[in-house]
C-alpha positions in Angstrom: 10.7 113.6 115.8 10.3 110.2 113.8 12.0 106.9 114.8 15.5 106.7 113.2 15.3 104.5 109.9 17.9 103.4 107.8 17.9 104.5 104.1 20.9 104.7 101.2 22.5 108.3 99.8 23.0 108.7 96.6 26.3 110.7 95.7 26.8 111.4 91.8 30.1 113.5 91.4 30.5 115.7 88.4 31.0 119.3 87.5 29.6 122.5 86.6 30.0 122.3 82.6 28.7 119.1 82.1 26.0 118.7 79.8 23.2 116.5 78.3 22.3 118.3 74.8 22.1 122.0 75.5 20.9 121.1 79.2 22.8 121.1 82.6 23.5 117.7 83.6 22.8 118.8 87.4 19.4 120.4 86.7 18.6 116.8 84.1 19.5 114.7 87.0 17.4 116.3 89.5 14.6 116.7 87.2 14.6 113.0 86.7 14.9 112.3 90.2 11.7 114.0 90.8 9.9 112.6 88.4 11.1 109.3 89.7 9.2 110.5 92.9 12.3 110.2 94.8 12.1 111.7 98.3 14.7 114.9 97.7 17.8 115.8 96.0 20.1 118.6 96.6 22.7 120.0 94.5 26.4 121.3 96.0 29.1 122.8 94.2 32.5 122.4 95.5 35.4 125.3 95.7 38.2 122.9 94.9 38.4 119.4 93.5 39.8 116.7 91.1 38.4 113.6 89.3 39.5 110.4 86.9 41.7 113.2 84.8 43.7 114.3 87.7 42.7 117.8 86.6 42.2 120.1 89.1 38.6 122.3 89.2 39.0 125.5 91.4 37.4 128.6 91.0 40.0 131.4 90.0 39.1 135.3 90.7 38.1 136.8 87.9 38.3 133.2 85.6 35.5 133.4 83.2 36.2 129.5 83.0 35.8 128.1 86.3 34.2 124.4 86.2 33.8 123.8 90.0 33.1 120.3 91.4 29.0 119.1 91.8 27.7 116.9 93.7 24.4 115.6 93.6 22.9 113.8 96.8 19.8 112.0 96.7 18.5 110.2 99.8 15.4 107.5 99.7 15.3 103.8 100.1 17.9 101.6 98.0 15.7 99.8 95.9 14.3 102.7 94.3 17.7 104.9 94.2 19.7 101.5 92.4 16.4 101.7 89.5 16.8 105.4 89.4 20.7 105.1 88.8 20.0 102.8 86.0 18.0 105.4 84.3 20.9 107.4 83.7 22.8 105.3 81.2 22.4 107.7 78.6 24.5 110.2 80.9 27.8 110.2 79.5 29.4 113.1 81.4 28.5 111.5 85.1 31.6 111.1 87.0 31.6 109.0 90.0 28.5 107.7 91.5 28.3 106.0 95.2 25.9 104.7 98.0 26.3 105.1 101.5 24.2 103.5 104.2 22.7 106.4 106.7 20.2 106.5 109.5 17.3 109.6 109.1 16.4 110.3 111.9 14.5 113.2 110.9 12.7 114.5 107.6 10.6 117.3 106.6 8.7 119.9 109.2 8.0 118.4 112.8 5.1 120.1 114.2 5.1 119.8 118.2 
């Protein structure tokens, strides 16, 4: 096991239907994170949520117009994450962006 170390968790809250041109915002952000050589990114799809508009985002059975909440999580050192956020200024449909200090206790595959 690696020794614990501190890192930052970047969370980007948006929704499934958010686009930049014809590309989903989630795909674009993950591709940019990879190009920035950040440690990794995960997109989490929510089942229910609301944001500043107070419009409820939820799944409806047989609904074709679902627009579920999505969270993109990226863990890395603080400086690269803050620099990365600055590269997102052109993306206007992003919702909330947060930072949280985290402790990394294990990273990647560990062989005994």
